[in-house]
N, C-alpha and C positions, 0 to 999 in steps of 0.2 A: 535412458529413461531419466526423467526428472520428476521426483515425487510421484504423484498419482496421474501424471499426464505424460503423453508421448510427445517427443519433439518432431516437428515437421518443418522442413525448410520451405520457405516461400520466396520466390523470386519475382521482382517487378522490374520492368524496363522503364527507364526515364532518360530520354534524349540519348539513346545509345549506350547508357551505362546500366549495369546489372547491380541491383541492390539485393542483398540477402538479409532476410529476417528470420528469426526463429518464432514460430507460432506454437503455442501449447494447445493441445486439444484433449478433451476428457477421454479417459480410457474405460469408462464405465464404473468408476468408483461410486460409492454410495453418496447421495446428495448430503446426507448428514455429515459425512467425513469432510466433504468439500466446504461446508459451512464452518466447521471447526477450524480448518486450515485458514480460511479467509479471516475469521475472527482473530485468530492468533497473529496473523500477519498485520491486520489493522492495529491491534493493540501494540505490537512491537514498533510499528511505523510511527504511531502517534507518540509513543514514549521516546523514541529517538528524536523526533522533531522537538518535543518539549525540552528534552535534555540539551539539545543543540542551542535552543533559544532561551535557555534558563527560565522556562515556565511562561514565557511571554506568548500568550495565545495569538495575538495579532500577527506577530512575526512568524510563528509556527504555521498558522493558517495560510499566510502569504506564501511561505516556502512550499506548502502542499498545494497551492493554487486552489484553495477552498475559501468560501466566505467564512468569516469569523464565527457567525452563528451556527453554521453547519459543522464547523470544526468543534465548537463547544458541545453540540449534540453528540458527536462521535465520542468525545471525552466522557460525557455522561453515560453513554451506552456501554462503554468499556470500564466504567468506574475509576477513571483516572482523575487525579486532583493535581492541577497545575502547581500548587504550592509545594508539592513534593520535589518539583524540579527547579525551584527558584534557588538562586545562589544566596547562601546565607551570609 
């Protein structure tokens, strides 16, 4: 088990090769718990990106493959300030 989700192996065939992927499926946990886990993950991910790119929103957004404005909205949603992550 991984968190509140069960692992399920998924196999796909591609030109004679077998590819294995792990898919997570909900186990019936409360939606409110799922939202909390997602919020926590998003905040940690955004913080890591900002730390890696010294608070540079454009570079962090590019690394996340998000538009800069969408990335800024996520920062605002999570109460993150890029200035905290800038190199002094």
